[in-house]
Steps between C-alpha positions, in 0.01 A plus 500: 500500500678628810191643667454470874157409639376594843165384630308756701420322825310793647204511260209710628244409232319176564546245221759708314876458517782706353846409374771765479735468204844653542722565198872529585711761326669249270161370384381854426817571305461180300135570411578862413768379262269241343221755462746754354384770738651839441662653805627856548876546496706755687531703180261796475446737210285797413189454289442791267142615500349540152376845406230422246155656490329185626744468790447865597124452499535183710725682744249784532213257560706316763570824685131592497397157633788475749284598804270204427784246508634347822841602626751224432851544631751485216829325578678686221428787259275419205769591246751257657478131412709205607646288226340154515630168376391137507588352838804274515656343807842561349437874482332561834769754587361722222144493632363770724419404858141377541280655765166356607313775684225407742154546343254695708165365381307806617725735301503257207121489488471877524738544206367216286140607533601825328648289221875527483635279225851467646361352820278257313790370297723462806236329713310286246750451218523612139198307370251672728692825467452488121124451547471813712726688259277401210184586693642838595599583144161384367326725754717797399430442132125502571520868600531644144249245368253606771544868419437446129201275577344766724557761228324278245209447739474874571504567126198273466326685784577838342375405153191300595273800451645559153465141384251512213385131512412518869334839445281345230403213729423732792314761294143544636355494150655165428206269434684195363319184610723200569408132471447297821811375679344163586210285385141557615560663842702790355329779310604774260710779648625844410866549411511813717475279810857383427632855544690423821668193353602690185654784699683260733637304205660814360715528814687190387420487128653815353787577262744539790476127579680421173788720604498345847518148354808594299651669804445192719661273242810723498478522880516121525809495275662775708422311819662180371812687388520699820478180702783337302721799575395507864565126527850538356574782744388284792713212372800731511420646841423156649806333343299267275666586169674161472215288629410304182727200551404448862131540419515237225690251713258543789197473273616163361493329839218242491209516741453226760165398347665459159782286641244285681309438177825417319592255777160331477539470124852357540384230739253359247633162378643513153635200311759712320652651816680302767613691806805330648625712784447829675722693259304386196174580684620855567617536140162375376317755713719772357427421135130427550246778451129550443413496131201653322343155497519489879338842524234436233218419751581818692505707180165362388353569844632857481344561159163352597482682833608835352234475229245393762578798723481741207168336402371555855587869468315531169202312646478744791519796262215345300304451822538868584373582149187295567463677834508839328245397238254345746541776760442770242175334389389454860567861596309625194198312633515687830213732587737745671585779253830579677612139454405503133683827439828366644503155347821548303699640793376232739579213266845630405608565859375177651647294214838670546493427875415133434790480256730650764399247766544211257843631393617523863387145575641346182833676552558297814382179334715553191808573710465163676426318172805652329730388784353148493551473124857624530577243769367227269753599232794446741726779358869434538615828655349758731524761226309278257237429768453869571475597132244228421295592805505868405398427141202283599386737772524800270301334220218392733479826695530713188212317332300517823548875545455615140240261353197713607674814377591346164140385452362849560765665283486277193196272504211666676260671261651333192320168522151643536334487161232755415136566590290222357799267478678508836753242613383290796677279752312181592219636278378729777783734605552785256861614480559834672572824317723793584354830609469765233819666620681176422653229717790721604315630806411148610862396440612787720263394780614136486867598485480748788309266734728204425820700531405691814345192661807283440732771629299580811392149599759263360815712490455689828250336738601141421873573518480630856184330624582139408848492664358664812214248508737204466725648768197534729402137438850379594491724804166358616606141437812537715330708770465344847348782699528876479737541793721210401512623141602850607777365719612262226515777239733697725741205514489402134810564295495668161497186286227350718284809458554492122369142494144636523545707182382389157761309293634681194329362186716669238469812286264353240179640661658844536613519140177344371270764646720777358513338155120471495481864602744587221256328265212715628712812452614423144262256330172698513631844584311646202174434685616602849763778505479523880645149541861626551381738772324225696800272453729774635283555808490125562876456462580780745314295759612163361871569531459589869275202571749266334781646709299458819399147403856389427635645823223422751262239355728249322791291613825635368568324167833350409697768317539416131713667236352604167616722218159578348129437551509193277203391290291791625684736267402290196139494620505879533632538146233262372221692676633829362498362142151353537379832646574678171284255306213500750487880522496519122193274492334684792533835323399354165212265589381583853497880490323721248822674395518337155127536415519869594807554280341314208179700525678834534729453200284281272129554564453830684356767267686784676801313645363519857353241736143625460280208400740232623247341739235468229762359261582211737135398555312266269122470448274208588131443424338377824261279300801280413553381858491125543179360643513496879800734517322835469455728800203459732465878541505651149327821619728580794619820332137610450471438127540202263846431359550392141878556455767465769873551480795281603876551489645331192594563138215327310267578212155639588188280463386689189819429304541221244716303749333570834709453815811400306836641604556838336807631322570734793568194716769374264657844475521530879634142530772567243612815682496315832726224373731752335522695825593185694781420257637855487469561875665171591796540265561870573487458877719188498748678273513793740551259792786329318658839432481583870654161577781565253574856611532424872807287583448213745812585700545859628818657370635587844449141620680364194793733569511407868502126421790554260679710762453227762661243272805724454524563874475127574783425259707776659425366849610148409811629326602691811436189708726294275768769509478500879542123508806521272657772709448299819649192333795703370572640844482156657725351234753784525509467879546126475773542235702736720480262796620214281784711368620593850499138612687389189765773544617341822540165326597559141518826306481329163186318599358830616568652159321221325213517746458875461537504125307176433135401517381749762616779281327350201185458698518857617556614150216298363260637766638844437441465128155364572426797723626745242292344230185532714 
């Protein structure tokens, strides 16, 4: 390979040795040519700044935020760019001189911690630079989403006193008696006691949430299009526009583990193959590969383990359901009136915290399981290994994070039954119901605790705390006394000090936490309009913590080139598409938006919402309770109860079909399904229109790429003309010398020499030059 190895004889860390690898200039030139690196030439040209509305706004924002950015010395004006071309050893004279300035780590840290993308790309490479570019753009795009979400929330706060359904529930004359929420230990209760829950639900369940769901779907489409344009601009600025061929060739290089498995398979005796000599052995290794039959055990293990892990997640969700049911019954049996009055809040909060703790633990377990399963598959290339690992990790962590939320949004309160015929689990646990304000409030509580908990604990504390803890452990293990350690630290060189840092484990954890956050922001935004605001606040801190971690807590990774963010972009598009469907179902089935619209336009006598609460409540005769399921305190309200109410669309007990589903239920269900279909298709159509209207490549970048091609052709043409002129001058000089020598000997020979081949050659070169 041409590399020079030098063993460090003066190692200062006990048990650890270092080898210095020197790469001579010819080796660097060879690798740069093989990698098709683009190098700046001596040719410079002016880049015309676009004058569009978007560019003017971006320029204004940059000027406003300029005091917050670190000062980075510019080697040349921003509107001047050097023409770059793929490196070639034959054209080194065209390349600009390379300068390797000394890096002051103190200055570098001070500038990086304020997040300067140019420095990240230069120090860590394009792959990590693209991550920070994507994270920065995502954080910027959260600003308008946060503003609209706050406006929607404030609209709910401003209209809560004018909301007729909550006013009817909170009215002091409201004497509607509700059926018990659990068997035996729970008693009858007044609907007016749910006043606080009804008012709080309106903050998130109001007509503005429909608009906000549509806005967030279009926001996701705008974000994806904006990132494609930003990515193309970075490719141009970082000289990655012709990176496809090199990326494909590098991605096809097999991994060492794959080659080892192929070698083991090749050495298995086979009666149809006879290896004669070393050449045939090498040729056999080259044509051999792992087939699907070889990978079948690994594939089956992957399927079984993935299903098992998903089953574990569902089992834990079911366990939390049983916890809520049993805890609610136990708290209702308490003699403390304060405890009994806050049963719902206590159960919801504690269950959400338990879900959060379980999610944090299983995230770590699933990450290790996904890596183990990917190793079993023995992917051929590093790119294939990374993509399979990302896919498995995303599936497991997505199911882990969103299973409790999906249960509350779409299943809780729908598998309950009715008074006198409830649905039981294990014949003793009655399935839980939603509060009268609906499950949207409980969904909001679960979503907010899970999202904020993951961001605060997993994304921030773990990211800084775990590397520091591991660094401390290494420090303690190598410590041999406080004084000796202090003296040794003064003598350690930079690479020896960096040995105590945490090794770089890749960008998968960084992307994964942001993708999960993107899911929280888009998937259930109809129930929690403040999610973009909390995501924005987290990312402002996250982007600084990541910068600090990369610079001070991790060993410097090997710089890698990349043109895009890879499979993560496809995952983002998939989440954005699924978000449209989920928000349609949340608005239609979880919130009361559709029942309110149906009542107002189909059943209301005056076209208002007066009477909506009574319309959604059905009647039940308490004498129809199953034996042993009736309440133990029938006189808790001070008088006997004959009829209680429950939330459902069913026939009253005095009808010909008592407790059967009423026609109002089918009308509401039909409108709900129609809304899902219309909402999904309209929003996706609008997203596709946004995708079609916004070009992937900015116009100014397209023009600059075309201009660079013309300038490169002109540069090479001038180089060829220069070569021809030099050759012509040399040939003409040589011809005159030959003519003078021949004149002393023979004039006729001189005439033939001057009018013969040299002249033809000169003419041919001259014609060639004129044609160019």
